[in-house]
N, C-alpha and C positions, 0 to 999 in steps of 0.2 A: 096532711095535718097530723100532728102527734097527739096522742091521748095520754094523760097522766091521771093518777089516782090520788085523792086526798086521804091522808092517814087520820087516825082518830085524834091526833094532836094538831091537825090542820096543816101538816107539812105536805109539800109536793116535791117530787123528785123530777128535775128537768133532765130529759134523756141526754146521754153523753154526746150524741151527734149534734144536738142543739147547743150544748155548752161549748163544744169545740168550734162550731160555726160562728157563735157570737162572742167567743173568748171569755166565757163566764168561768171564774175560778172560785174556790172556796173563800168565803169572806167578802166576795163582791156583793154590792147592794143593788136590789132591783126596785124600781119605782112602780107602784101599782096605780094605774090610771083608769078610773071608772069610765065606762062607755055605755051607750044605750042598751046593748045586748050582752053585756058582761064587763070584762076589764081587760087591760093590756098591761104586760110587764115590759119595762124598759130598763136596760142596764144603765145605772147612773153614770154620768160623765166622770172621767178621771179627775177633772178639776174639782169635783164636789167631795171626793174622799181620797186624800193622799197622805202618805206617811210623812213624818218630819224629814226623813232622809230624801224623799222625792222632792221636797220643797226647797232644798238647798240651791241657792243661786237664782231663785225666782225673782228676787228684788233687783237683780242686775248688778249686785256688788261684785267687783272683780279685784278688790284690793287684797292685802295679805290676810291670812287667817287670824282671827282675834281670839284671845283667851276669854274665859268666862268672867274673869276679873275686869277686863276691859269693857265688857258688855253690861256690867252691874250698874243700873240706873242710880243707885245711892252714891256711887263714886263720882257722878257727874254734878251732884248738887254742890253749890258754893257754900262754904262755911259762913 
């Protein structure tokens, strides 16, 4: 078991061996889950926090790249 210290600001440093083992990187989010004898930290799923660039292609669109003008909802309304 690894031991960590809580700073005056309530911050905890996760030892590098654990960060490497679980793939925790700066900016990753951890979920705090209360339990009977304390709490558990769980690395949030990639699906919960992705950048816009990582989401490209998620909808399955495989057509040509569209310009911003083509994606403008106002241009789709009928006069």
